[in-house]
Biopython code that builds the backbone (N, CA, C, O; Angstrom):
import numpy as np
from Bio.PDB.StructureBuilder import StructureBuilder

atoms = [
    (1, "MET", "N", (-65.035, -31.678, 32.095)),
    (1, "MET", "CA", (-64.488, -30.267, 32.383)),
    (1, "MET", "C", (-63.044, -30.586, 32.695)),
    (1, "MET", "O", (-62.084, -30.060, 32.131)),
    (2, "LYS", "N", (-62.984, -31.485, 33.634)),
    (2, "LYS", "CA", (-61.357, -31.789, 33.779)),
    (2, "LYS", "C", (-60.476, -32.109, 32.494)),
    (2, "LYS", "O", (-59.254, -31.962, 32.473)),
    (3, "ASP", "N", (-61.230, -32.559, 31.439)),
    (3, "ASP", "CA", (-60.341, -33.053, 30.089)),
    (3, "ASP", "C", (-60.339, -31.372, 29.578)),
    (3, "ASP", "O", (-59.355, -30.736, 29.201)),
    (4, "ARG", "N", (-61.407, -31.008, 29.666)),
    (4, "ARG", "CA", (-61.210, -29.286, 28.905)),
    (4, "ARG", "C", (-60.319, -28.613, 29.655)),
    (4, "ARG", "O", (-59.489, -27.998, 28.985)),
    (5, "ASP", "N", (-60.219, -28.527, 30.771)),
    (5, "ASP", "CA", (-59.225, -27.742, 31.421)),
    (5, "ASP", "C", (-57.609, -28.279, 31.403)),
    (5, "ASP", "O", (-56.589, -27.604, 31.267)),
    (6, "LYS", "N", (-57.716, -29.331, 31.537)),
    (6, "LYS", "CA", (-56.280, -30.044, 30.884)),
    (6, "LYS", "C", (-55.692, -29.324, 29.499)),
    (6, "LYS", "O", (-54.672, -28.661, 29.311)),
    (7, "LYS", "N", (-56.592, -29.667, 28.757)),
    (7, "LYS", "CA", (-56.255, -29.288, 27.197)),
    (7, "LYS", "C", (-56.039, -27.637, 27.307)),
    (7, "LYS", "O", (-54.862, -27.307, 27.161)),
    (8, "TRP", "N", (-56.754, -26.802, 27.485)),
    (8, "TRP", "CA", (-56.743, -25.502, 27.926)),
    (8, "TRP", "C", (-54.985, -25.273, 28.649)),
    (8, "TRP", "O", (-54.227, -24.581, 27.969)),
    (9, "ARG", "N", (-54.632, -25.654, 29.506)),
    (9, "ARG", "CA", (-53.626, -25.686, 30.567)),
    (9, "ARG", "C", (-52.614, -26.054, 29.248)),
    (9, "ARG", "O", (-51.811, -25.188, 28.900)),
    (10, "LYS", "N", (-52.650, -26.966, 28.735)),
    (10, "LYS", "CA", (-51.318, -27.351, 27.828)),
    (10, "LYS", "C", (-51.250, -26.375, 26.762)),
    (10, "LYS", "O", (-50.100, -25.989, 26.555)),
    (11, "ILE", "N", (-52.321, -25.756, 25.875)),
    (11, "ILE", "CA", (-52.018, -24.921, 24.993)),
    (11, "ILE", "C", (-52.070, -23.648, 25.885)),
    (11, "ILE", "O", (-51.819, -22.656, 25.201)),
    (12, "ARG", "N", (-52.275, -23.399, 26.985)),
    (12, "ARG", "CA", (-51.756, -21.873, 27.403)),
    (12, "ARG", "C", (-49.917, -22.356, 28.027)),
    (12, "ARG", "O", (-48.884, -21.688, 27.988)),
    (13, "GLY", "N", (-50.116, -23.447, 28.434)),
    (13, "GLY", "CA", (-48.195, -23.532, 28.514)),
    (13, "GLY", "C", (-47.557, -23.379, 27.462)),
    (13, "GLY", "O", (-46.410, -22.939, 27.534)),
    (14, "ARG", "N", (-48.002, -23.628, 26.496)),
    (14, "ARG", "CA", (-47.327, -23.784, 24.881)),
    (14, "ARG", "C", (-46.934, -22.196, 24.519)),
    (14, "ARG", "O", (-45.882, -21.598, 24.290)),
    (15, "LYS", "N", (-48.625, -21.770, 24.605)),
    (15, "LYS", "CA", (-48.327, -19.865, 24.443)),
    (15, "LYS", "C", (-47.377, -19.361, 25.628)),
    (15, "LYS", "O", (-46.495, -18.545, 25.359)),
    (16, "GLN", "N", (-47.506, -19.730, 26.649)),
    (16, "GLN", "CA", (-46.096, -19.059, 27.384)),
    (16, "GLN", "C", (-44.983, -19.164, 27.236)),
    (16, "GLN", "O", (-44.133, -18.296, 27.435)),
    (17, "GLU", "N", (-44.781, -20.597, 26.745)),
    (17, "GLU", "CA", (-43.450, -21.035, 26.191)),
    (17, "GLU", "C", (-42.934, -20.275, 25.185)),
    (17, "GLU", "O", (-41.837, -19.721, 25.123)),
    (18, "ASN", "N", (-44.177, -20.312, 24.103)),
    (18, "ASN", "CA", (-43.232, -19.472, 22.873)),
    (18, "ASN", "C", (-42.925, -18.112, 23.279)),
    (18, "ASN", "O", (-41.843, -17.567, 23.057)),
    (19, "GLU", "N", (-44.009, -17.525, 23.941)),
    (19, "GLU", "CA", (-43.748, -15.962, 24.260)),
    (19, "GLU", "C", (-42.195, -15.799, 25.094)),
    (19, "GLU", "O", (-41.351, -14.942, 24.831)),
    (20, "PHE", "N", (-42.104, -16.706, 25.996)),
    (20, "PHE", "CA", (-40.780, -16.839, 26.725)),
    (20, "PHE", "C", (-39.886, -16.581, 25.549)),
    (20, "PHE", "O", (-39.347, -15.485, 25.400)),
    (21, "GLU", "N", (-39.695, -17.747, 24.568)),
    (21, "GLU", "CA", (-38.798, -17.928, 23.733)),
    (21, "GLU", "C", (-38.192, -16.759, 22.987)),
    (21, "GLU", "O", (-37.018, -16.427, 22.819)),
    (22, "ARG", "N", (-39.512, -16.151, 22.530)),
    (22, "ARG", "CA", (-39.580, -14.667, 21.803)),
    (22, "ARG", "C", (-38.847, -13.815, 22.579)),
    (22, "ARG", "O", (-37.719, -13.502, 22.198)),
    (23, "ILE", "N", (-39.358, -13.322, 23.754)),
    (23, "ILE", "CA", (-38.730, -12.586, 24.459)),
    (23, "ILE", "C", (-37.393, -12.455, 24.828)),
    (23, "ILE", "O", (-36.859, -11.354, 24.695)),
    (24, "ALA", "N", (-36.697, -13.507, 25.320)),
    (24, "ALA", "CA", (-35.655, -14.439, 25.448)),
    (24, "ALA", "C", (-34.546, -14.308, 24.547)),
    (24, "ALA", "O", (-33.389, -14.181, 24.949)),
    (25, "ASN", "N", (-34.930, -14.343, 23.127)),
    (25, "ASN", "CA", (-34.311, -14.286, 21.901)),
    (25, "ASN", "C", (-33.265, -13.124, 22.031)),
    (25, "ASN", "O", (-33.557, -11.966, 21.734)),
    (26, "LEU", "N", (-32.003, -13.509, 22.500)),
    (26, "LEU", "CA", (-31.057, -12.121, 22.344)),
    (26, "LEU", "C", (-30.599, -12.060, 20.848)),
    (26, "LEU", "O", (-29.866, -11.105, 20.588)),
    (27, "SER", "N", (-30.902, -12.915, 19.810)),
    (27, "SER", "CA", (-30.362, -12.268, 18.323)),
    (27, "SER", "C", (-31.314, -11.181, 17.892)),
    (27, "SER", "O", (-31.078, -10.709, 16.779)),
    (28, "ASN", "N", (-32.505, -10.614, 18.658)),
    (28, "ASN", "CA", (-33.321, -9.733, 18.300)),
    (28, "ASN", "C", (-33.060, -8.448, 19.021)),
    (28, "ASN", "O", (-33.482, -7.388, 18.560)),
    (29, "LEU", "N", (-32.324, -8.509, 20.227)),
    (29, "LEU", "CA", (-32.074, -7.045, 20.729)),
    (29, "LEU", "C", (-30.794, -6.754, 20.085)),
    (29, "LEU", "O", (-30.217, -5.958, 20.826)),
    (30, "SER", "N", (-30.120, -6.996, 19.133)),
    (30, "SER", "CA", (-28.520, -6.530, 18.363)),
    (30, "SER", "C", (-29.384, -4.928, 18.093)),
    (30, "SER", "O", (-28.928, -3.986, 18.741)),
    (31, "GLY", "N", (-30.343, -4.699, 17.357)),
    (31, "GLY", "CA", (-30.956, -3.561, 16.820)),
    (31, "GLY", "C", (-30.800, -3.448, 15.222)),
    (31, "GLY", "O", (-30.959, -2.463, 14.501)),
    (32, "CYS", "N", (-30.459, -4.689, 14.917)),
    (32, "CYS", "CA", (-29.943, -4.840, 13.098)),
    (32, "CYS", "C", (-30.695, -5.661, 12.727)),
    (32, "CYS", "O", (-30.867, -6.463, 13.645)),
    (33, "PRO", "N", (-31.400, -5.983, 11.647)),
    (33, "PRO", "CA", (-31.969, -7.106, 11.139)),
    (33, "PRO", "C", (-30.948, -7.903, 10.499)),
    (33, "PRO", "O", (-29.878, -7.451, 10.090)),
    (34, "THR", "N", (-31.330, -9.136, 10.427)),
    (34, "THR", "CA", (-30.438, -10.046, 9.486)),
    (34, "THR", "C", (-30.429, -9.552, 8.204)),
    (34, "THR", "O", (-31.355, -9.150, 7.499)),
    (35, "PRO", "N", (-28.866, -9.671, 7.941)),
    (35, "PRO", "CA", (-28.429, -9.569, 6.492)),
    (35, "PRO", "C", (-29.361, -10.314, 5.181)),
    (35, "PRO", "O", (-29.276, -11.540, 5.247)),
    (36, "GLN", "N", (-29.931, -9.987, 4.413)),
    (36, "GLN", "CA", (-30.878, -10.728, 3.164)),
    (36, "GLN", "C", (-30.067, -10.720, 1.919)),
    (36, "GLN", "O", (-29.628, -9.620, 1.584)),
    (37, "ARG", "N", (-29.784, -11.760, 1.160)),
    (37, "ARG", "CA", (-29.485, -11.856, 0.117)),
    (37, "ARG", "C", (-27.733, -10.808, -0.032)),
    (37, "ARG", "O", (-27.634, -9.763, -0.674)),
    (38, "VAL", "N", (-26.730, -11.394, 0.646)),
    (38, "VAL", "CA", (-25.469, -10.928, 0.551)),
    (38, "VAL", "C", (-24.981, -11.524, -0.573)),
    (38, "VAL", "O", (-25.099, -12.742, -0.710)),
    (39, "ALA", "N", (-24.467, -10.868, -1.372)),
    (39, "ALA", "CA", (-23.826, -11.393, -2.950)),
    (39, "ALA", "C", (-22.341, -11.016, -2.250)),
    (39, "ALA", "O", (-21.999, -10.015, -1.621)),
    (40, "THR", "N", (-21.400, -12.570, -2.723)),
    (40, "THR", "CA", (-19.969, -12.590, -2.412)),
    (40, "THR", "C", (-19.675, -12.909, -3.932)),
    (40, "THR", "O", (-20.563, -13.546, -4.498)),
    (41, "TYR", "N", (-18.549, -12.558, -4.692)),
    (41, "TYR", "CA", (-17.832, -12.959, -5.683)),
    (41, "TYR", "C", (-16.688, -13.025, -5.502)),
    (41, "TYR", "O", (-16.029, -12.275, -4.782)),
    (42, "SER", "N", (-16.276, -13.995, -6.174)),
    (42, "SER", "CA", (-14.727, -14.499, -6.056)),
    (42, "SER", "C", (-14.294, -15.273, -7.295)),
    (42, "SER", "O", (-15.066, -15.929, -7.995)),
    (43, "LEU", "N", (-13.136, -15.149, -7.476)),
    (43, "LEU", "CA", (-12.447, -15.556, -8.813)),
    (43, "LEU", "C", (-11.599, -17.182, -8.547)),
    (43, "LEU", "O", (-10.831, -17.277, -7.590)),
    (44, "SER", "N", (-11.792, -18.177, -9.318)),
    (44, "SER", "CA", (-11.322, -19.171, -8.960)),
    (44, "SER", "C", (-9.853, -18.986, -8.974)),
    (44, "SER", "O", (-9.531, -18.014, -9.658)),
    (45, "PRO", "N", (-8.837, -19.633, -8.417)),
    (45, "PRO", "CA", (-7.822, -19.611, -8.648)),
    (45, "PRO", "C", (-6.875, -19.915, -9.686)),
    (45, "PRO", "O", (-5.745, -19.446, -9.825)),
    (46, "ASN", "N", (-7.602, -20.936, -10.545)),
    (46, "ASN", "CA", (-7.084, -21.205, -11.784)),
    (46, "ASN", "C", (-6.868, -20.625, -12.947)),
    (46, "ASN", "O", (-6.187, -20.944, -13.922)),
    (47, "ARG", "N", (-7.876, -19.294, -12.584)),
    (47, "ARG", "CA", (-8.330, -18.241, -13.536)),
    (47, "ARG", "C", (-7.595, -16.680, -13.058)),
    (47, "ARG", "O", (-7.753, -15.597, -13.621)),
    (48, "GLN", "N", (-7.039, -16.882, -12.249)),
    (48, "GLN", "CA", (-6.211, -15.791, -12.019)),
    (48, "GLN", "C", (-4.391, -15.974, -12.332)),
    (48, "GLN", "O", (-3.641, -16.948, -12.261)),
    (49, "ARG", "N", (-4.202, -14.704, -12.650)),
    (49, "ARG", "CA", (-2.796, -14.436, -13.375)),
    (49, "ARG", "C", (-2.093, -13.382, -12.516)),
    (49, "ARG", "O", (-2.381, -12.202, -12.718)),
    (50, "VAL", "N", (-1.212, -13.697, -11.590)),
    (50, "VAL", "CA", (-1.224, -12.859, -10.211)),
    (50, "VAL", "C", (0.053, -12.087, -10.787)),
    (50, "VAL", "O", (0.314, -11.007, -10.258)),
    (51, "LEU", "N", (0.957, -12.589, -11.933)),
    (51, "LEU", "CA", (2.078, -11.971, -12.382)),
    (51, "LEU", "C", (1.694, -11.651, -13.801)),
    (51, "LEU", "O", (2.606, -11.632, -14.627)),
    (52, "ALA", "N", (0.482, -11.400, -14.187)),
    (52, "ALA", "CA", (0.364, -11.264, -16.118)),
    (52, "ALA", "C", (0.811, -10.113, -16.068)),
    (52, "ALA", "O", (0.389, -9.160, -15.412)),
    (53, "GLY", "N", (2.124, -10.208, -17.121)),
    (53, "GLY", "CA", (2.837, -8.735, -17.851)),
    (53, "GLY", "C", (3.719, -8.331, -17.060)),
    (53, "GLY", "O", (4.374, -7.414, -17.555)),
    (54, "ALA", "N", (4.089, -8.676, -15.827)),
    (54, "ALA", "CA", (5.157, -8.320, -14.917)),
    (54, "ALA", "C", (6.208, -7.714, -15.461)),
    (54, "ALA", "O", (6.472, -6.512, -15.432)),
    (55, "GLY", "N", (7.012, -8.895, -16.136)),
    (55, "GLY", "CA", (8.422, -8.734, -16.760)),
    (55, "GLY", "C", (8.206, -7.580, -17.894)),
    (55, "GLY", "O", (9.078, -6.727, -18.061)),
    (56, "HIS", "N", (7.099, -7.589, -18.606)),
    (56, "HIS", "CA", (7.071, -6.990, -19.790)),
    (56, "HIS", "C", (7.197, -5.592, -19.318)),
    (56, "HIS", "O", (8.136, -4.890, -19.693)),
    (57, "ALA", "N", (6.201, -5.125, -18.434)),
    (57, "ALA", "CA", (5.696, -4.080, -17.918)),
    (57, "ALA", "C", (6.651, -3.485, -16.798)),
    (57, "ALA", "O", (6.480, -2.305, -16.490)),
    (58, "ALA", "N", (7.682, -4.249, -16.144)),
    (58, "ALA", "CA", (8.963, -3.465, -15.718)),
    (58, "ALA", "C", (9.896, -3.200, -16.124)),
    (58, "ALA", "O", (10.783, -2.629, -15.491)),
    (59, "ILE", "N", (9.963, -3.591, -17.456)),
    (59, "ILE", "CA", (11.127, -3.290, -18.114)),
    (59, "ILE", "C", (10.838, -1.818, -18.695)),
    (59, "ILE", "O", (11.467, -0.820, -18.343)),
    (60, "PHE", "N", (9.696, -1.830, -19.723)),
    (60, "PHE", "CA", (9.372, -0.541, -20.306)),
    (60, "PHE", "C", (9.172, 0.303, -19.432)),
    (60, "PHE", "O", (9.612, 1.429, -19.664)),
    (61, "ASN", "N", (8.485, 0.077, -18.202)),
    (61, "ASN", "CA", (8.246, 1.314, -17.092)),
    (61, "ASN", "C", (9.855, 1.513, -16.705)),
    (61, "ASN", "O", (10.423, 2.592, -16.875)),
    (62, "VAL", "N", (10.272, 0.769, -16.362)),
    (62, "VAL", "CA", (11.803, 1.487, -16.057)),
    (62, "VAL", "C", (12.312, 2.547, -16.825)),
    (62, "VAL", "O", (12.708, 3.641, -16.424)),
    (63, "PHE", "N", (12.244, 1.990, -18.280)),
    (63, "PHE", "CA", (12.712, 2.938, -19.537)),
    (63, "PHE", "C", (11.893, 4.027, -19.451)),
    (63, "PHE", "O", (12.429, 5.112, -19.681)),
    (64, "ARG", "N", (10.672, 4.015, -19.166)),
    (64, "ARG", "CA", (9.847, 5.245, -19.302)),
    (64, "ARG", "C", (10.283, 6.231, -18.203)),
    (64, "ARG", "O", (10.422, 7.440, -18.387)),
    (65, "ARG", "N", (10.490, 5.562, -17.004)),
    (65, "ARG", "CA", (10.681, 6.453, -15.925)),
    (65, "ARG", "C", (11.676, 7.447, -15.866)),
    (65, "ARG", "O", (11.583, 8.638, -15.571)),
    (66, "PHE", "N", (13.214, 6.357, -16.389)),
    (66, "PHE", "CA", (14.258, 6.827, -17.008)),
    (66, "PHE", "C", (14.345, 7.891, -17.793)),
    (66, "PHE", "O", (15.177, 8.781, -17.617)),
    (67, "ARG", "N", (13.537, 7.877, -18.669)),
    (67, "ARG", "CA", (13.632, 8.971, -19.705)),
    (67, "ARG", "C", (12.669, 10.317, -19.139)),
    (67, "ARG", "O", (12.808, 11.481, -19.514)),
    (68, "HIS", "N", (11.993, 9.976, -18.462)),
    (68, "HIS", "CA", (11.347, 11.315, -17.846)),
    (68, "HIS", "C", (12.166, 11.952, -16.571)),
    (68, "HIS", "O", (11.857, 13.052, -16.113)),
    (69, "GLN", "N", (13.122, 11.243, -16.099)),
    (69, "GLN", "CA", (13.788, 12.104, -14.662)),
    (69, "GLN", "C", (15.315, 12.147, -15.458)),
    (69, "GLN", "O", (16.152, 12.627, -14.694)),
    (70, "VAL", "N", (15.874, 11.784, -16.747)),
    (70, "VAL", "CA", (17.011, 11.692, -16.705)),
    (70, "VAL", "C", (17.417, 13.493, -16.864)),
    (70, "VAL", "O", (18.531, 13.909, -16.546)),
    (71, "LEU", "N", (16.613, 14.161, -17.254)),
    (71, "LEU", "CA", (17.070, 15.678, -17.347)),
    (71, "LEU", "C", (16.936, 16.305, -16.269)),
    (71, "LEU", "O", (17.186, 17.510, -16.286)),
    (72, "TYR", "N", (16.489, 15.646, -14.981)),
    (72, "TYR", "CA", (16.504, 16.597, -13.844)),
    (72, "TYR", "C", (18.034, 15.918, -12.846)),
    (72, "TYR", "O", (18.598, 16.630, -12.015)),
    (73, "VAL", "N", (18.389, 14.787, -13.082)),
    (73, "VAL", "CA", (19.454, 13.904, -12.409)),
    (73, "VAL", "C", (20.653, 14.132, -13.002)),
    (73, "VAL", "O", (21.636, 14.033, -12.268)),
    (74, "VAL", "N", (20.859, 14.465, -14.357)),
    (74, "VAL", "CA", (22.013, 14.346, -15.178)),
    (74, "VAL", "C", (22.693, 15.385, -14.982)),
    (74, "VAL", "O", (23.849, 15.261, -14.575)),
    (75, "PRO", "N", (21.986, 17.025, -15.291)),
    (75, "PRO", "CA", (22.562, 17.680, -15.538)),
    (75, "PRO", "C", (23.455, 18.557, -14.164)),
    (75, "PRO", "O", (24.447, 19.273, -14.297)),
    (76, "PRO", "N", (22.809, 18.255, -13.025)),
    (76, "PRO", "CA", (23.467, 18.494, -11.529)),
    (76, "PRO", "C", (24.913, 17.803, -11.277)),
    (76, "PRO", "O", (25.920, 18.207, -10.696)),
    (77, "PHE", "N", (24.556, 16.413, -12.053)),
    (77, "PHE", "CA", (26.041, 15.760, -11.757)),
    (77, "PHE", "C", (27.020, 16.033, -12.603)),
    (77, "PHE", "O", (28.176, 15.858, -12.217)),
    (78, "VAL", "N", (26.744, 16.559, -14.043)),
    (78, "VAL", "CA", (27.714, 16.639, -14.801)),
    (78, "VAL", "C", (28.340, 18.122, -14.454)),
    (78, "VAL", "O", (29.487, 18.399, -14.804)),
    (79, "VAL", "N", (27.556, 19.004, -13.783)),
    (79, "VAL", "CA", (28.047, 20.389, -13.109)),
    (79, "VAL", "C", (28.809, 19.770, -11.946)),
    (79, "VAL", "O", (30.029, 19.938, -11.968)),
    (80, "ALA", "N", (28.420, 19.256, -11.191)),
    (80, "ALA", "CA", (29.219, 19.012, -10.143)),
    (80, "ALA", "C", (30.809, 18.437, -10.259)),
    (80, "ALA", "O", (31.843, 18.885, -9.763)),
    (81, "TYR", "N", (30.525, 17.042, -11.279)),
    (81, "TYR", "CA", (31.891, 17.173, -11.858)),
    (81, "TYR", "C", (32.805, 17.506, -12.395)),
    (81, "TYR", "O", (33.972, 17.146, -12.238)),
    (82, "ALA", "N", (32.236, 18.452, -13.297)),
    (82, "ALA", "CA", (33.096, 19.726, -14.250)),
    (82, "ALA", "C", (33.615, 20.547, -13.046)),
    (82, "ALA", "O", (34.843, 20.584, -12.973)),
    (83, "ALA", "N", (33.057, 21.092, -12.261)),
    (83, "ALA", "CA", (33.740, 21.768, -11.220)),
    (83, "ALA", "C", (34.624, 21.160, -10.366)),
    (83, "ALA", "O", (35.597, 21.758, -9.906)),
    (84, "MET", "N", (34.289, 19.699, -10.049)),
    (84, "MET", "CA", (35.531, 18.942, -9.113)),
    (84, "MET", "C", (36.519, 18.704, -9.925)),
    (84, "MET", "O", (37.558, 18.362, -9.360)),
    (85, "ASN", "N", (36.559, 18.793, -11.491)),
    (85, "ASN", "CA", (37.746, 18.442, -11.941)),
    (85, "ASN", "C", (38.569, 19.764, -12.276)),
    (85, "ASN", "O", (39.750, 19.747, -12.620)),
    (86, "TRP", "N", (37.886, 20.776, -12.150)),
    (86, "TRP", "CA", (38.360, 22.043, -12.099)),
    (86, "TRP", "C", (39.164, 22.103, -11.219)),
    (86, "TRP", "O", (40.354, 22.351, -11.414)),
    (87, "ALA", "N", (38.472, 21.814, -9.727)),
    (87, "ALA", "CA", (39.242, 21.937, -8.714)),
    (87, "ALA", "C", (40.653, 21.314, -8.601)),
    (87, "ALA", "O", (41.686, 21.941, -8.366)),
    (88, "ILE", "N", (40.539, 20.009, -8.800)),
    (88, "ILE", "CA", (41.746, 19.182, -8.696)),
    (88, "ILE", "C", (42.758, 19.847, -9.363)),
    (88, "ILE", "O", (43.866, 20.049, -8.865)),
    (89, "GLU", "N", (42.293, 20.330, -10.897)),
    (89, "GLU", "CA", (43.338, 20.663, -11.802)),
    (89, "GLU", "C", (44.439, 21.899, -11.499)),
    (89, "GLU", "O", (45.628, 22.137, -11.708)),
    (90, "ARG", "N", (42.949, 22.706, -10.697)),
    (90, "ARG", "CA", (43.702, 24.017, -10.410)),
    (90, "ARG", "C", (44.396, 23.801, -9.097)),
    (90, "ARG", "O", (45.359, 24.541, -8.895)),
    (91, "ASN", "N", (44.096, 22.937, -8.174)),
    (91, "ASN", "CA", (45.159, 22.664, -6.882)),
    (91, "ASN", "C", (46.485, 22.094, -7.318)),
    (91, "ASN", "O", (47.491, 22.311, -6.642)),
    (92, "GLU", "N", (46.531, 21.356, -8.451)),
    (92, "GLU", "CA", (47.462, 20.585, -8.642)),
    (92, "GLU", "C", (48.590, 21.899, -9.138)),
    (92, "GLU", "O", (49.652, 22.199, -8.593)),
    (93, "PHE", "N", (48.046, 22.429, -10.156)),
    (93, "PHE", "CA", (48.636, 23.742, -10.837)),
    (93, "PHE", "C", (49.071, 24.689, -9.665)),
    (93, "PHE", "O", (50.273, 24.920, -9.798)),
    (94, "LEU", "N", (48.677, 25.173, -8.831)),
    (94, "LEU", "CA", (48.885, 26.026, -7.747)),
    (94, "LEU", "C", (50.135, 25.254, -6.734)),
    (94, "LEU", "O", (51.009, 25.935, -6.199)),
    (95, "ASN", "N", (50.077, 24.145, -6.618)),
    (95, "ASN", "CA", (51.114, 22.957, -5.801)),
    (95, "ASN", "C", (52.392, 22.891, -6.515)),
    (95, "ASN", "O", (53.412, 22.451, -5.984)),
    (96, "SER", "N", (52.343, 23.294, -7.626)),
    (96, "SER", "CA", (53.312, 22.637, -8.716)),
    (96, "SER", "C", (54.435, 23.940, -8.692)),
    (96, "SER", "O", (54.254, 24.944, -8.003)),
    (97, "LYS", "N", (55.470, 23.756, -9.459)),
    (97, "LYS", "CA", (56.581, 24.821, -9.497)),
    (97, "LYS", "C", (56.466, 26.342, -10.141)),
    (97, "LYS", "O", (56.913, 27.424, -9.762)),
    (98, "PRO", "N", (55.487, 25.855, -11.543)),
    (98, "PRO", "CA", (55.302, 27.115, -12.244)),
    (98, "PRO", "C", (54.073, 27.886, -11.785)),
    (98, "PRO", "O", (54.019, 29.090, -12.038)),
    (99, "GLY", "N", (52.941, 27.200, -11.035)),
    (99, "GLY", "CA", (52.007, 27.818, -10.707)),
    (99, "GLY", "C", (52.166, 28.313, -9.279)),
    (99, "GLY", "O", (51.279, 29.022, -8.802)),
    (100, "ARG", "N", (53.307, 27.967, -8.519)),
    (100, "ARG", "CA", (54.074, 29.095, -7.445)),
    (100, "ARG", "C", (54.776, 30.253, -7.803)),
    (100, "ARG", "O", (54.926, 31.246, -7.092)),
    (101, "LEU", "N", (55.249, 30.058, -9.072)),
    (101, "LEU", "CA", (56.072, 31.386, -9.707)),
    (101, "LEU", "C", (55.095, 32.287, -10.294)),
    (101, "LEU", "O", (55.472, 33.450, -10.440)),
    (102, "LEU", "N", (53.807, 31.960, -10.693)),
    (102, "LEU", "CA", (52.867, 32.554, -11.522)),
    (102, "LEU", "C", (52.077, 33.062, -10.081)),
    (102, "LEU", "O", (51.628, 34.171, -10.371)),
    (103, "GLU", "N", (51.819, 32.847, -9.097)),
    (103, "GLU", "CA", (51.147, 33.416, -8.059)),
    (103, "GLU", "C", (51.658, 34.524, -7.107)),
    (103, "GLU", "O", (51.026, 35.221, -6.314)),
    (104, "GLY", "N", (53.366, 34.485, -7.494)),
    (104, "GLY", "CA", (53.980, 35.149, -6.576)),
    (104, "GLY", "C", (54.501, 34.353, -5.416)),
    (104, "GLY", "O", (54.868, 34.874, -4.363)),
    (105, "GLY", "N", (54.510, 33.526, -5.574)),
    (105, "GLY", "CA", (55.242, 32.885, -4.259)),
    (105, "GLY", "C", (56.913, 32.852, -4.656)),
    (105, "GLY", "O", (57.483, 33.262, -5.667)),
    (106, "GLU", "N", (57.483, 32.148, -3.349)),
    (106, "GLU", "CA", (58.910, 32.228, -3.878)),
    (106, "GLU", "C", (59.051, 31.017, -3.831)),
    (106, "GLU", "O", (58.319, 30.172, -3.317)),
    (107, "GLU", "N", (60.480, 30.854, -4.644)),
    (107, "GLU", "CA", (60.972, 29.389, -5.425)),
    (107, "GLU", "C", (61.811, 28.674, -3.951)),
    (107, "GLU", "O", (62.676, 29.153, -3.218)),
    (108, "GLU", "N", (61.253, 27.619, -3.941)),
    (108, "GLU", "CA", (62.726, 27.091, -3.057)),
    (108, "GLU", "C", (63.935, 26.375, -3.482)),
    (108, "GLU", "O", (64.823, 26.127, -2.667)),
]
sb = StructureBuilder()
sb.init_structure("model")
sb.init_model(0)
sb.init_chain("A")
sb.init_seg("    ")
for serial, (resi, resn, name, xyz) in enumerate(atoms, 1):
    if name == "N":
        sb.init_residue(resn, " ", resi, " ")
    sb.init_atom(name, np.array(xyz, "f"), 0.0, 1.0, " ", f" {name:<3s}", serial, name[0])
structure = sb.get_structure()
């Protein structure tokens, strides 16, 4: 009877240890199941072309952007240049001898 009792205690002891390990396992307390079959994809470094076509695309992209924006930018600059040029010429004329006589100023 003592042999049978020792054997039973041994089994009972293992069962208790396993139960304690199962309860004490903190990874099961997170509430989320462990991920299964997570797929990851990557490209090998010798197959990547980081600057593929960058020079070609840059040249033609600059030309395309310039062509689309030129009608928005150039006319205001042309008008401003013409107005400034007219104002400078008018100022020089009014400060000259013929300009003063024309505007009714006195001759000095």
